[in-house]
Every structure is written in C-alpha cells, then in structure tokens.
C-alpha positions, 0 to 999 in steps of 0.5 A, a space after each residue: 399043171 398036165 403039161 400034154 393036156 394042157 397044150 391040146 386045151 390050148 392050142 388054138 386059142 389067144 391064152 394072153 390077149 394084150 395092146 388093149 384098148 382098153 387099158 392095161 391089164 394082169 392076169 395069172 400065167 397058166 403055163 408052166 415055168 419047168 417043163 421037166 421034172 428035176 432028176 438026177 442026170 439032169 443038165 443043172 443042179 435042183 438048186 438051179 431048178 428052183 431057183 429058175 422056177 421061183 425067180 424066172 432066171 439063172 445064172 451058170 458060171 465055168 461054162 467054158 473054159 478061158 481059150 473058148 471065152 476068149 475065142 468067142 471074144 476076138 470073134 464077136 470084136 470081128 464082127 463089130 469092126 465089119 458091121 458095114 459089110 452086114 444086111 442093113 436088116 440084121 443091123 441096128 445102131 445106136 440111136 443118133 450115131 452108127 455104132 453097131 447096136 445089135 447084130 440079128 441072126 448071129 448064127 447066120 453071120 458066124 460059124 463059131 457062134 453057129 457051133 456055140 448056138 447048138 452047144 450041149 452046155 446051152 442046149 442040154 439046159 434049154 431043152 430041159 427047162 422047156 421040157 421038148 426039143 428047141 430051134 432058134 427063134 432069134 439070134 442076135 449080137 448086143 453091144 453097149 459101147 463105154 460113154 453111150 450105150 443107150 438103155 432098154 426099157 422094162 419089158 416082157 420078151 413073150 408079150 412082143 413074141 406073143 403080139 406080134 410074132 404069134 408065139 403061143 405059149 410061155 415055152 421059150 427061153 433066152 441065154 445071154 453069153 457075157 462076152 464082157 464082164 458085166 458089173 452093177 455099173 456098165 448097164 448090166 441085165 436087171 430083172 424083176 425077180 417073180 414077175 414070169 408068174 404074171 402076165 401084163 396085158 400092155 395098153 395101146 394097140 400095136 403100129 404097122 411096122 412096129 419093130 423099125 422103131 422098138 428095135 431102138 426105142 421101145 414104147 408099145 408093148 412095156 408095162 405102165 410105171 405103177 406095175 413096175 413101182 408095184 412089182 419093184 416094192 414087192 420083189 425087188 430088182 436082181 442084177 445079172 452080173 459076172 465075168 465074161 463067159 458067164 451064161 444068164 437063162 432068163 424065162 421068157 416072161 421074166 420083166 427085164 431091162 437095162 440102164 444106159 452105160 456111161 462107164 467107159 467100159 463096154 458090155 456085149 453078150 451073145 444072145 440066143 432063144 430058143 423056143 420048144 419046137 411045139 410052140 412055133 408062132 402062128 397068125 400075131 396075136 396082136 399086130 397087122 403082120 408077123 415081124 421079119 424073119 431076123 426077128 423071128 424064125 417061122 421056119 419050117 424049123 428043124 430041132 437042134 442037135 447038141 454038139 460036144 466038145 470045145 468050141 475050139 477043137 471043132 
C-alpha cells in the first residue's frame, strides 16, 4: 500500500464503522501494520520488524539498565502511595475497593515518567513503527495488586479510540514498560497473535459517558465470544512476560486482555500510547461526544523530541 496516497484517500472517511445496531461484523484491515521500510539503521532488527508485522506485538528486553529500572519502580510506588493526592479525574480504583488501579496523565504527574516517555529507546521505536513524528495520545500507570487485581477483558484499543476518541487510522502503538516481574501467573498481558489484521466492528451503541463504567469493566466495544473462540483456535493466545524493565510494544488493533491476579505477587506497568501526528483525533465516529482529555489528548499537540542518555542522569 502507498502510505502517502492512502492517507490522502482516507483522510475524511470512516474507514472502520463500529458500534453497530445490527450486530458484529469483521473486516480486513485497510492500513499498513509497519509504516516504515526496515533498514540497517532502524532501531529494531529485521526479525523484530517481521515479528511485529506478523504477530502485532514486540517484546524488548534490556533496553534499560538495573539502576534505571529500580528508580522507575521506586517512583511508581511513591505515586501509588500518594494516589489520594491525585485528582479524581486521573484516578481509577479497583471495583469495590479504594486500591489504585490506574493513574492517567502519567507524564504530567511525574518528571521521571515524562522523561521515560521521551526516551529514544522507546520513542525511536515508536517513530519507526509508525513512520511519522509522534505524540502521546494517552499515558497511565497501571497497578494490578496481589490477591484482588481484576481482569481486563478482550478488546482492541483502536476500536475504542476510533469509536469514542475519533482516531481515524490504525497508526498508533502502545508501549508497556513492566515495573514488576510478569509471569504467566500474576495476570500478564495476553494477546491473540495476528488479530490486528482484522477489524472487529462491535455490536451495540455507545452510551453517554461510557468511559465512566468501561474503565472499570468494559462491556460495549468488545468482540463476541464466538469471534474470540475462532481467533484463538486459529492463532492461539500469547502471554507477554518478562522481568521488570521489559518493554512490550503492541499494535493498536491487536486484541488483548489480562486475567485477574489472585497470586500474592502484584503487577504494574507504565503505559504510553504513541500516535502519529498525522493521525490526530477528529469527531468521534461512534459516540455522542469525545472522551475527556485525560483519556485522549486532542491537542494542539507537539511532536515528541527524543531524549538521550540515562534516565537518572538528567
């Protein structure tokens, strides 16, 4: 696909109608997955690029040294401990408890995580995958406490961002920086490999202020059980695991979820959504009004500039 011509052609169209009254539909993706051609100076290997294009995600280890990881973990613990000092709009608690589940606008609440979002080790990969300058569409700190951490149900982020934020194209990528060891036991990210190549137009109209309930439990904008059964039977389910400091990049349309955590071992991660500057949100395609700014940075936006060197030397 010619990226430039496709961008012009689809600039004003709803390429991916969803939240349908007459039931779920499945269509082929109409956007590239990898928006850059691989070259020897690329920030990832050719094998990495092929894996991302084929599977819809990429796991990178050893991007950060142990001292950097330790400082990130320390800072995330401080943010959680002082969660009551964060404005209610940026804070989500576990259903039925006051335990912190998510802190939004992470880059506004921490200088260290603001610096992390701009680090060339993350930003350079995001720019390469998206073939454009990028900005932060959303940032957050996720906690899944031991024993009581609740599940996140299967969904495509793009389906929500398109329907409720007005993101036009599949030209965004999420980077999840693990701040605890993630094993197959403590509710790690699960992905259906290859699912990014199809768009699942979900059934059901978007209620007003849907984000107020969906942030704790999403029921609108999720695939049917029959579709999930078929896709997982065809491709299986991968778990994204690794020690603290691991970074998981996953394409915006890859179906993903996580189980509840009933182990004693908490799970947490810093989460940055990089969106192409050319792909800024418009009017929502399937919602009464845009979601609040803490969920969707509607601009004006500035392209992020890469920061180099150690996170803890700046």
